[in-house]
C-alpha positions as CSV (number, residue, x, y, z in Angstrom):
1,M,36.3,10.8,7.3
2,K,33.7,7.9,7.8
3,K,30.0,8.2,7.3
4,K,28.2,8.1,10.6
5,V,25.1,5.4,11.1
6,I,22.9,4.6,13.8
7,A,22.1,1.1,14.1
8,V,18.9,0.3,16.4
9,N,17.1,-2.9,17.9
10,R,18.3,-5.2,15.4
11,L,21.5,-5.9,13.1
12,E,23.0,-9.5,13.1
13,Q,26.4,-9.1,14.9
14,E,28.3,-10.7,11.6
15,V,26.8,-7.9,9.9
16,L,27.6,-4.9,12.5
17,E,30.9,-6.0,12.0
18,M,30.9,-5.9,8.6
19,L,29.2,-2.1,8.8
20,E,32.0,-1.1,11.0
21,D,34.5,-1.5,8.5
22,E,33.0,0.8,6.0
23,V,31.4,3.4,8.5
24,D,31.3,4.7,12.2
25,V,28.4,2.6,13.9
26,T,26.7,3.8,17.2
27,F,24.1,0.7,18.3
28,F,21.4,1.6,20.0
29,S,18.7,-1.6,21.5
30,G,15.1,-0.9,22.8
31,I,14.5,2.3,20.8
32,H,11.6,2.7,19.4
33,S,10.9,6.6,19.5
34,I,13.1,9.8,20.7
35,E,12.9,9.2,24.3
36,N,16.4,8.3,25.0
37,D,18.6,11.4,25.4
38,K,21.8,9.5,24.0
39,F,20.1,8.6,20.9
40,V,18.8,12.2,20.2
41,K,22.1,13.5,21.1
42,T,23.7,11.0,18.3
43,L,20.8,11.8,15.8
44,H,22.5,15.2,15.3
45,D,25.5,14.3,13.3
46,A,24.0,10.8,11.9
47,D,24.2,10.4,8.0
48,G,22.2,7.0,8.1
49,I,19.9,5.0,9.9
50,I,19.6,1.1,10.1
51,G,17.2,-0.9,12.1
52,L,14.2,-2.1,12.8
53,A,10.9,-0.8,14.7
54,L,12.0,3.0,14.9
55,Q,9.0,5.2,14.5
56,V,10.4,7.6,12.2
57,N,8.5,10.9,11.6
58,D,9.0,14.3,11.2
59,K,9.5,14.6,14.9
60,L,12.6,12.3,14.7
61,L,13.8,13.9,11.8
62,D,13.7,17.5,13.0
63,L,16.9,16.0,15.0
64,A,18.5,14.6,12.2
65,P,19.4,17.3,9.6
66,N,22.2,15.1,8.4
67,V,20.2,12.0,7.5
68,K,20.5,10.8,3.7
69,I,18.8,7.0,4.1
70,F,16.8,5.1,6.5
71,S,17.2,1.2,5.8
72,N,14.6,-0.8,7.5
73,V,15.6,-4.3,8.4
74,S,12.3,-5.5,7.5
75,V,9.8,-6.1,4.5
76,G,7.3,-4.1,6.4
77,Y,7.7,-0.3,6.7
78,N,4.4,0.9,8.6
79,N,7.0,2.5,11.3
80,L,7.8,5.1,8.7
81,D,6.3,8.0,7.4
82,I,7.1,7.9,3.9
83,D,5.8,11.6,3.2
84,A,8.2,12.8,6.0
85,L,11.4,11.4,4.6
86,T,10.4,12.4,0.9
87,K,9.5,15.7,1.6
88,R,13.3,15.8,3.0
89,N,14.8,13.9,0.1
90,I,15.8,11.0,2.6
91,M,16.0,7.8,1.0
92,A,14.0,4.6,2.9
93,T,14.5,0.7,1.9
94,N,13.4,-2.3,3.1
95,T,14.5,-5.8,2.6
96,P,11.5,-7.4,0.6
97,G,12.3,-11.4,-0.9
98,V,14.8,-12.8,1.6
99,L,12.0,-13.8,4.1
100,N,9.2,-15.1,1.9
101,E,9.6,-18.8,2.3
102,T,10.6,-18.5,5.9
103,V,7.5,-16.6,6.8
104,A,5.2,-19.0,4.8
105,D,6.3,-21.6,6.9
106,T,5.9,-20.2,9.9
107,I,2.5,-19.1,8.9
108,F,1.4,-22.8,7.5
109,G,2.8,-24.2,10.7
110,L,0.7,-21.8,12.5
111,L,-2.3,-22.9,10.6
112,I,-1.5,-26.5,11.1
113,A,-0.7,-26.3,14.7
114,T,-4.3,-24.2,15.6
115,A,-6.1,-26.9,13.2
116,R,-4.6,-29.7,15.0
117,R,-4.7,-28.3,18.3
118,I,-1.0,-29.2,19.2
119,P,0.1,-26.5,21.6
120,E,-3.0,-27.3,23.6
121,L,-2.5,-31.0,23.5
122,D,1.3,-30.7,24.1
123,H,0.3,-28.9,27.8
124,Y,-1.9,-31.7,27.8
125,V,0.8,-34.5,27.6
126,K,3.1,-32.5,29.9
127,A,0.4,-31.7,32.6
128,R,-0.1,-35.5,32.9
129,K,-3.3,-35.6,31.8
130,W,-3.2,-38.1,29.3
131,K,-4.2,-41.2,30.8
132,N,-7.1,-42.6,28.9
133,D,-7.9,-43.0,24.9
134,L,-8.7,-39.3,23.8
135,T,-12.1,-38.5,23.1
136,S,-13.8,-36.6,20.5
137,D,-13.5,-33.2,22.7
138,Y,-9.8,-33.5,22.1
139,Y,-10.2,-33.7,18.2
140,G,-8.8,-31.3,15.9
141,T,-9.7,-30.3,12.1
142,D,-8.2,-31.6,8.5
143,V,-6.4,-29.4,6.8
144,H,-5.6,-31.3,3.7
145,H,-8.3,-30.7,1.0
146,K,-10.1,-28.1,2.7
147,T,-10.4,-24.4,1.6
148,I,-8.1,-21.7,2.2
149,G,-8.6,-18.2,1.6
150,I,-5.7,-15.9,1.8
151,I,-6.2,-11.8,1.8
152,G,-3.3,-10.3,0.3
153,M,-1.6,-12.6,-2.5
154,G,1.8,-10.6,-2.5
155,R,5.0,-13.0,-2.4
156,I,4.4,-14.6,1.0
157,G,1.1,-15.3,0.0
158,E,1.8,-16.9,-2.9
159,A,4.5,-18.9,-1.0
160,I,1.4,-20.1,1.5
161,A,-0.6,-20.8,-1.8
162,N,2.0,-23.2,-3.0
163,R,2.2,-24.9,0.3
164,A,-1.6,-25.2,0.4
165,H,-2.1,-26.3,-3.3
166,H,0.6,-28.4,-3.7
167,G,1.3,-29.6,-0.1
168,F,-2.2,-30.1,1.1
169,H,-4.3,-30.3,-1.9
170,M,-6.6,-27.3,-0.6
171,N,-8.9,-25.2,-2.6
172,V,-7.4,-22.2,-2.6
173,L,-9.2,-18.5,-2.9
174,Y,-7.9,-15.3,-2.7
175,H,-8.5,-11.7,-2.4
176,N,-5.9,-9.0,-3.5
177,R,-6.0,-5.2,-4.8
178,N,-5.2,-6.9,-8.2
179,R,-5.9,-10.2,-9.6
180,K,-3.1,-12.7,-10.1
181,P,-3.3,-14.6,-13.2
182,E,-0.1,-16.8,-12.8
183,A,-1.0,-17.4,-9.4
184,E,-4.4,-18.6,-10.5
185,A,-2.8,-20.8,-13.2
186,T,-0.2,-22.0,-10.8
187,F,-2.2,-22.8,-8.0
188,N,-5.6,-23.3,-9.1
189,A,-6.4,-20.1,-7.3
190,T,-9.7,-18.4,-7.5
191,Y,-10.2,-14.6,-7.0
192,K,-13.0,-13.6,-4.5
193,E,-14.4,-10.6,-3.1
194,L,-13.8,-10.0,0.8
195,D,-17.4,-11.2,1.6
196,A,-17.4,-14.0,-0.3
197,L,-13.8,-15.3,0.5
198,L,-14.8,-15.0,4.4
199,R,-18.1,-17.0,4.0
200,E,-16.4,-19.9,2.0
201,S,-13.0,-20.5,3.5
202,D,-12.4,-23.1,6.2
203,F,-9.1,-21.0,7.0
204,I,-9.1,-17.4,6.9
205,V,-5.2,-16.3,6.4
206,L,-4.6,-12.3,6.6
207,M,-1.5,-11.4,5.0
208,T,-1.8,-7.5,4.0
209,P,0.9,-5.1,5.0
210,L,0.0,-2.4,7.3
211,S,-1.5,1.0,5.7
212,P,-4.3,3.2,6.1
213,E,-6.4,1.0,4.2
214,T,-5.8,-2.2,5.6
215,E,-5.8,-0.9,9.3
216,G,-8.6,-2.5,11.0
217,M,-9.8,-4.2,7.9
218,I,-11.1,-7.7,10.0
219,G,-13.6,-6.6,12.3
220,A,-17.3,-7.5,13.9
221,R,-18.7,-7.6,10.5
222,E,-16.1,-9.3,8.8
223,F,-16.0,-12.0,11.6
224,S,-19.7,-12.8,11.4
225,L,-19.5,-13.6,7.9
226,M,-17.1,-16.3,8.7
227,K,-18.2,-19.9,9.6
228,E,-18.5,-21.2,12.5
229,T,-15.8,-23.9,12.2
230,A,-13.5,-21.5,10.6
231,I,-10.0,-20.6,11.9
232,F,-8.5,-17.1,11.5
233,I,-4.8,-16.9,11.1
234,N,-3.3,-13.3,11.4
235,G,0.5,-13.3,9.8
236,S,0.1,-9.5,8.5
237,R,0.1,-6.5,11.6
238,G,-1.8,-6.8,14.6
239,Q,-3.5,-3.5,13.7
240,T,-4.9,-5.0,10.5
241,I,-7.9,-6.3,12.7
242,V,-9.8,-5.1,15.6
243,E,-8.6,-7.1,18.2
244,K,-11.4,-6.6,20.9
245,D,-13.9,-8.0,17.7
246,L,-11.6,-11.3,17.5
247,I,-11.9,-11.9,21.0
248,A,-15.9,-11.5,21.0
249,A,-16.0,-13.8,18.0
250,L,-14.0,-16.4,19.6
251,R,-16.0,-15.8,22.8
252,N,-19.6,-16.1,21.1
253,K,-18.3,-19.0,18.9
254,Q,-18.5,-17.1,15.9
255,I,-15.3,-19.1,14.7
256,A,-13.8,-21.8,16.0
257,A,-9.9,-20.8,16.6
258,A,-7.2,-18.6,15.8
259,G,-3.8,-18.7,15.4
260,L,-1.6,-15.3,15.7
261,D,1.6,-14.2,15.1
262,V,1.3,-10.4,15.8
263,F,-1.0,-8.2,18.1
264,E,-2.2,-4.9,18.5
265,K,0.5,-4.4,21.3
266,E,3.6,-5.8,21.0
267,P,5.1,-7.6,23.3
268,V,1.4,-9.0,24.4
269,E,-0.1,-7.2,27.7
270,D,-0.4,-9.9,30.5
271,D,-4.2,-9.3,30.8
272,N,-4.9,-10.1,27.2
273,P,-7.9,-12.2,26.9
274,L,-6.3,-14.1,24.2
275,L,-3.7,-15.5,26.5
276,D,-6.3,-17.5,28.4
277,M,-8.1,-19.2,25.4
278,P,-7.1,-22.7,24.5
279,N,-8.3,-22.4,21.1
280,V,-5.9,-19.4,20.2
281,V,-2.1,-19.9,19.3
282,T,-0.1,-17.4,19.8
283,L,3.4,-16.7,18.7
284,P,5.9,-13.8,19.5
285,H,6.3,-12.5,15.9
286,I,8.4,-14.9,14.9
287,G,7.6,-14.9,11.0
288,S,11.2,-14.4,9.8
289,S,13.1,-15.6,12.8
290,T,15.4,-17.9,11.7
291,Y,19.4,-17.1,11.9
292,A,19.6,-17.7,8.0
293,T,16.8,-15.2,7.2
294,E,17.5,-12.9,9.8
295,L,21.1,-12.7,8.5
296,A,19.9,-12.2,4.9
297,M,17.7,-9.5,5.9
298,S,20.4,-7.7,7.8
299,K,22.6,-8.0,4.9
300,L,20.4,-6.5,2.2
301,A,19.5,-3.8,4.7
302,C,23.5,-3.0,5.0
303,D,23.7,-3.3,1.2
304,N,20.8,-0.7,0.9
305,L,22.5,1.7,3.6
306,L,26.0,1.6,1.9
307,A,24.8,2.1,-1.5
308,G,22.6,5.3,-0.5
309,L,25.5,6.8,1.5
310,R,27.7,6.1,-1.5
311,G,25.3,8.1,-3.6
312,E,24.2,4.9,-5.5
313,K,20.5,3.9,-5.8
314,P,19.8,1.2,-3.0
315,P,18.4,-2.0,-4.3
316,H,15.3,-1.7,-2.7
317,L,14.5,1.8,-2.4
318,I,10.7,2.4,-1.3
319,N,10.1,6.4,-2.1
320,E,11.4,6.5,-5.8
321,A,10.5,10.0,-6.0
322,V,13.6,10.9,-4.3
323,W,15.7,9.1,-7.1
324,K,13.9,10.5,-9.6
325,D,14.5,14.1,-8.3
326,S,18.1,13.9,-7.4
């Protein structure tokens, strides 16, 4: 008899069809918790779950007694209660590595777009306002040879540093839980304590995962340390900053601009003041959103899931304690 699997929210069609050859799959979209009766009913017999943005906690797991593995189609896994999964001996997996370069492209593109005011000036042209030579009111700021401060020098952070150093001859500063000697050598990067990085950087790029330690790590105090000319880029998670403090910093001209791929609430609420600020570039959380990368993530998540269902160690197991105890 085929194993029963629930797929939620995102799995590329090609991979879904491959998965259906191996297991009995039920797909749900728009599911983030246990508010859907049909979804809840299906949980009772599920052997595995694969997908994105589903909040997995004790409440959900109490309804899924047979689940052996949860395969996240994402490198981030702040939607998973790892302690709750581990105490039930349920494997949790993610998809690191395959999206590093794609996300770095997005974040660096966001940085350039914000610095050179590209979306704002695109709208200016399309609104038929370009009638004369531009005045200095419309000038942007240079990216090349400036100082970039990267908070979170993981694989994506290093890919951003590579673009900054080798492509734009930028001075690279970084803050991380651990020093990265190889990154320091390769990108001529300098480790800084957080406050020093905030004071010295022209561009601050936040790339930390969301955890209890990083939630709200950039707030009013941190924005007050930045240069008035600084541009803040958030490519991590919306909850790693205090969004109301970013809004205040922009309104009070404590910083010059912001580029955001993530928000406190997603999709962004219509009354969010950030949407009306011309010096803020907003993206709908598209970091990894190219077909090639999303397909690779889905395939890796599928590999993780099937390995776990076969009783094998998945390629990217988060809670190693489950495997050690098995």
